[in-house]
N, C-alpha and C positions, 0 to 999 in steps of 0.2 A: 379458760378451757379446763374441763374436769376430766381426768383420766382414771382408768381403773387398771391397776397392775394385775398381771396374770403370770402364770408360770408356763413356759414352753418346755416340754420334755422332748428334746431332739434325740430321736432314736437312731439316726444315721447322719453322717456328715453331709453338709451341703457344700459342694465344691464351686469355687469361683476362680476367676483369672484376673490378675491386676490389669487395669487399663490405664493408658496414658492420656486420660481426658483432663481438661483443666480442672483443678481442684476447686471448682466453684459450685454453689448449690442454687443458682438462679433457676426458677421454675421453668423458664423457656429452655435453658440448656439441658436440664434433666429430662424434660419432655422429649426433646430431640434425641437424646441418647436412648431413652426407654422405648421409643418407637422402633429402634433398630436392634435393641437387645431385649431379652426376655425378663431380666431382673437385674437390679443394681444393689450393691451393698457399699455403704459409705462407712469408713472406720474413723473413729475419733479417739485419740489417745487421751487419757484422763487429765494429764498435766497441761495439755493445750486446750482444754475444753471449758473448764469452769474454775471458779474461785469460791472460797467459803466467806460468807458475809454474816453479819449479826442475825439476819433473817434466813440463813441457810444457803445452800449452793446457788450460785448465779452463773449462767453461761456467759462467756465473753461476747462482746458485741459482734466481733467478726467470727463467724462460724465457718471453719475451713477443715475439711476432712484430711486426715493424714494419708489416706489411701482410698481409692475407688476401685471396685471390682465389678465384673459382670459374671452372671451365672455361667459356669462351664458346661459345655455340651458334652454328653457322655462320649460321643465319637472323638471329640477333641482330646479328652483325657486318655482314652484308649490309644489314640494315635501317638500322643506325646510320650506316653509310658512305653509303648513298644519301641519307639525310636530313641528313647532316652536322650532327648535333646536338651541342650542348655538353653533354657527359656529366658534367662535374665529376669527382667522386670515383669514378664508375663508368666512367672512361675505360679503354680497352683496355690490357692489359699482355701482352707476349709473352715467353715463354722462347725466346730467339733461337736461330737455327741456329748450331751449333758443337759443340765437345766439352766434356763435363761429366764430372767425376769423381763417382762416386756409389756408394752401397751401398743395399741394400734389405733390409727385414725385414717379414714379414707379422705383423699384429697382429689379435687377435680383437675383433670389434665389441662383444662383451659384457664384455670385460675392464673392471674398475673403473678401472684406470689404465694408460694406454699408456706405453710406454717411449721416448717421443719425445726426451726430454732425453738419456737414455743413448745412444740411437742417434746423435744429432747430435754428442755429445761424442766418441764412439768414431770417428766419421767425421773430425771435426776433428783429433783426435789422430793418426789413421792417416795423414792427408794431411800433417801436420807431420812425422811420423816418416819417411815415404817421400820427403819433400821435393818433393812435387808442387806445381808452381807454379800457383796459382789466382788469380782476381780476382773482385771484386764480392761480392754477397750470397750467403749460404747459403740454400737452400730445402729445405723438407720438402714433398714431393708426396704427397698422400694419394689413393689410387685404390681405391674400393670394389670388392670382388670377392666376391660371395655374402655369407657371414657374416664375411668377413675384410676387412682393409684393407691393401693393399700400401703401405708407407711408404718413400719414397726420400729419402735425404739427398743433395743434390747442389749442386755449385758449378762455375761455368764455369772451364775450364782456360785458362791464358794461352796465347795464340797464339805459336808459335815462329817 
């Protein structure tokens, strides 16, 4: 797989809500969740994601997100803000304003296995190869589009 890194200039926060879905990334499970949600965000903390080898970074065999989020609806945010509820694990999470390095690949919803691990590994390796300075977690953003899912691997770039 050959990817092209791009820069996403996020001009406003994208708000999400943590969901208690199984932390698995099987294509069938993700398809089932996406058909009921508008967008998903999978978070992967750096230390649990990859290791450095002689040939560069290598993603661990088992790919398990540290958190899974669904896109927050504006009425949900307004309602919870007004009521000032203690949301516990469903507390809001924002992909904050700033610059993110990212790559994107479309995947077919009917595929038996999505190539999430290979996309993430290629992104990590390309960022390492190009010496792009990043910080924080890696994210996979899954956006359903008709019978396909646009999958973005992204990570915040360090401010200069």
